[in-house]
C-alpha positions as CSV (number, residue, x, y, z in Angstrom):
1,M,59.9,117.2,36.8
2,R,59.3,115.4,40.0
3,L,58.9,116.8,43.5
4,E,62.3,115.5,44.5
5,E,63.9,117.4,41.6
6,L,62.1,120.6,42.4
7,I,62.9,120.5,46.1
8,A,66.7,119.8,45.2
9,K,66.7,123.2,43.4
10,I,65.0,125.1,46.3
11,E,67.4,126.9,48.8
12,N,64.6,127.4,51.5
13,V,60.8,126.9,51.6
14,S,59.2,130.1,50.5
15,K,56.6,130.9,47.8
16,S,59.1,133.0,45.8
17,E,61.7,130.2,45.9
18,V,59.1,127.6,44.8
19,K,57.8,129.9,42.1
20,R,61.5,130.4,40.8
21,V,62.1,126.6,40.2
22,A,58.6,125.4,39.4
23,P,57.0,125.0,35.9
24,T,54.8,127.9,34.8
25,N,52.3,125.6,33.2
26,C,49.5,124.4,35.5
27,S,49.2,121.1,33.8
28,D,52.9,120.4,34.5
29,I,52.4,121.6,38.2
30,N,49.3,119.3,38.4
31,N,51.4,116.3,37.2
32,I,53.9,116.9,40.0
33,I,51.2,117.1,42.5
34,K,49.4,113.9,41.3
35,E,52.7,111.9,41.2
36,S,53.9,113.0,44.6
37,F,53.6,111.2,48.0
38,P,54.7,113.8,50.5
39,R,55.9,112.7,53.9
40,S,57.9,115.5,55.6
41,P,56.3,118.9,56.4
42,Y,58.9,120.4,53.9
43,E,57.4,118.4,51.1
44,K,53.8,119.1,52.1
45,M,54.5,122.9,52.2
46,V,56.1,122.8,48.7
47,L,53.1,121.0,47.3
48,G,50.8,123.5,49.0
49,Y,52.7,126.4,47.3
50,L,52.3,124.5,44.0
51,T,48.6,124.5,44.4
52,S,48.5,128.2,45.0
53,L,50.8,128.9,42.0
54,C,48.5,126.8,39.7
55,A,45.5,128.7,40.9
56,E,47.2,132.1,40.4
57,Y,48.5,131.1,36.9
58,I,45.0,130.1,35.7
59,Y,43.2,133.0,37.3
60,P,40.4,133.9,36.7
61,G,39.7,130.3,36.0
62,T,39.4,127.7,38.9
63,F,42.1,125.0,39.6
64,N,40.3,121.7,40.2
65,L,42.6,119.8,42.4
66,E,42.0,116.1,41.8
67,T,44.5,114.9,44.6
68,N,42.7,114.5,47.9
69,E,43.9,114.8,51.5
70,L,46.8,117.0,50.5
71,D,48.0,119.3,53.4
72,Y,48.6,123.1,52.9
73,V,46.3,123.4,49.8
74,G,46.1,127.2,49.0
75,F,49.2,127.9,51.1
76,E,49.8,131.8,50.8
77,L,47.2,132.0,48.0
78,E,47.0,135.5,46.7
79,R,44.4,135.3,44.0
80,G,42.4,132.7,42.1
81,S,40.2,129.8,43.1
82,I,40.9,126.2,44.1
83,E,38.3,123.4,44.3
84,V,39.2,120.2,46.0
85,E,36.9,117.4,47.4
86,I,38.8,116.5,50.6
87,A,41.7,118.7,51.9
88,G,44.2,117.6,54.5
89,N,45.4,119.9,57.3
90,N,46.3,123.6,57.0
91,L,43.8,124.3,54.1
92,G,44.3,128.0,53.2
93,S,47.0,128.6,55.7
94,C,48.4,132.2,55.3
95,M,46.2,133.0,52.3
96,R,45.7,136.7,51.5
97,S,43.0,136.5,48.9
98,G,41.3,134.1,46.6
99,K,38.7,131.4,47.2
100,I,39.0,127.7,48.2
101,T,36.1,125.3,48.1
102,A,36.1,121.8,49.6
103,R,33.7,119.1,50.9
104,K,36.0,118.3,54.0
105,A,39.0,119.9,55.6
106,G,41.3,118.8,58.4
107,D,43.0,120.5,61.3
108,E,44.1,124.1,61.4
109,T,42.0,125.3,58.4
110,G,42.6,129.0,57.6
111,S,45.5,129.2,60.0
112,S,47.0,132.7,59.8
113,M,44.9,133.6,56.8
114,A,44.5,137.4,56.3
115,G,42.0,137.5,53.5
116,G,40.0,135.4,51.0
117,E,37.2,132.9,51.4
118,I,37.2,129.3,52.5
119,I,34.0,127.4,51.9
120,V,33.9,123.8,53.3
121,D,30.9,121.5,54.3
122,E,32.9,120.1,57.3
123,I,36.0,121.3,59.0
124,K,37.9,119.3,61.7
125,S,39.3,122.6,63.2
126,I,39.8,126.2,62.3
127,G,43.2,127.5,63.3
128,N,44.0,131.1,64.6
129,T,43.1,133.6,61.9
130,I,43.8,137.2,61.1
131,G,41.1,138.0,58.6
132,G,39.1,136.7,55.6
133,K,35.9,134.7,55.7
134,I,35.2,131.0,56.5
135,Y,31.9,129.3,55.6
136,A,31.0,125.9,56.9
137,K,28.1,123.7,57.6
138,K,29.9,121.8,60.4
139,V,32.9,122.6,62.5
140,H,34.3,120.4,65.2
141,R,36.7,122.8,66.9
142,I,37.5,126.6,66.6
143,S,40.8,128.0,68.0
144,K,40.8,130.7,70.5
145,N,42.1,133.7,68.3
146,Q,39.8,134.6,65.4
147,G,40.1,137.6,63.1
148,A,38.2,135.9,60.2
149,Q,34.4,136.1,60.0
150,I,33.2,132.6,60.5
151,F,29.8,131.5,59.3
152,I,28.4,128.0,60.5
153,K,25.2,127.1,58.8
154,E,24.9,130.7,57.5
155,V,25.0,132.1,61.1
156,K,27.9,134.3,62.2
157,F,30.0,132.7,64.8
158,K,30.5,134.7,68.1
159,R,32.1,133.4,71.3
160,G,29.7,133.5,74.1
161,F,30.4,135.5,77.3
162,F,31.3,132.3,79.3
163,D,33.7,131.1,76.5
164,K,35.5,134.4,76.8
165,L,35.4,134.3,80.6
166,L,36.9,130.8,80.7
167,G,39.5,131.5,78.0
168,R,38.0,129.2,75.3
């Protein structure tokens, strides 16, 4: 099955809808991911759901994603672990549980995450979060609203008085 065939069977982009039409074998899902070149946000979200489904299917094992710079890795992840070298934007968006490990991540990492852990050496930006934990060695930008516990170089991130006063 190819990404285009899978998308043709989907009525709308949701995890349950992708799960309904996707293969249940992680190796088949991984082949779809490897052979895809997503262009639209729709295609990127579907692939993100596939990364989460694969991690959930092989739980308690770890899904080693070999495709780099993929957006939405771990989209709505509920359990399991994903390892990727370089993630694109929206790594771990809307995740509820589980663990994602990467060397680098793009913009809006952890956006709307409610739980779970993201561990990345370098993050371009952390989106607005609800909960969970993010561990990083280097972060270029952090969005204003943070519900997650963020640790940079093992030190818990806290906005300073002047940042709060100036609305940053």
